[in-house]
N, C-alpha and C positions, 0 to 999 in steps of 0.2 A: 427448528432446522438443525440437523446434525451433519456436520462435515467431519471427514476422517483425518484431515491433514494435521490437526493439532494433537492427535492421539499417538504420539510416539514416532511418527514418520519424520524423516529428515526434512527440514524446512529451509527455505531461503534465509539469507542473512537478515533481510528486512522482516520477514515473518518471525524470526527468532527474537529480534529486538522488541517487536510488539507483544509477542507471547510472554517474554520475560517481564514486560511492563504490566501484564495482566489484562491486555486488551482482548475483548471477546472477538471471535472470528466473524460474527455477524456485523460488528462495527467495522471491521476491515472490509467486508464485502461492500458495505455502504460507501466507504471512503473510496475504494477502487472504482466503484460504479460512478461516483461523482467525477473521477478523473476523466472518464470518457467524454463528458460534456463541459466540465468547468474545473480546471485544476485549482483555481483560487478557492472555490467552494470546498474542494477536497482538503486543501490546507486549513481552511477554517474549521472543518470537521475534525482534523487532527488536533488543532488547538483546543477544541471543545472537550477532548479526552482528558484534559488537565494532567498531562504527563509531566514528569519532572523535566526541567530545562535540559538536563544532561541527555535524557532520552530523545528529546526533540532534536538536539544537536547531532546525536548519533544517526538519527533517521535522515536528517538533511545532508550530512556528510556522505552517507552511503549513497543516497539518491544522486548527489552531484558527482561522486566518483564512479559510481556504477549505475547509470541510468536504467540498465536492463533489470535491476533489482526489483523495480515495480512490476515489470512484466512477469518475472519469476514468481513473485508473490501472487499476482493476479491469476496466474496459471494454477498455482497450488490451491487457490480459493475456488477453482472450478470455472474461471472465466477463460474463454479461448476464442479463436477465430476472429469474428468481427469486433468483439469486445476488445481484444488485444490490439487489433489494428487501430481502433479509435483511440485507445490509450497512447499508443506509439505516436499517432498523429498529433495529439494534444501536447505530448511531452516535447515534440520537436518544434512547436510553434513558439516564436519569440514573444516575450511578455511585452505588453503595451505600456 
């Protein structure tokens, strides 16, 4: 699967953090896909990347301060329409 967004195009802040950490685009597509159905599973998938704690903190801070950063990254990964609507809905649900 070859996606063009990592090849010199301007990326979202969140996309940049993951790219600098060496995360493959396919892994991000999987994580964003999990966000549609289960945000907790998406967080677990991020943890499985074994990123440095500093990177995890950067991601969490950005997502908390700029919730639309997930939508921006999802869009640049080629997700749109219903996928983005589902992600927005999941991100707005309070945690149990």
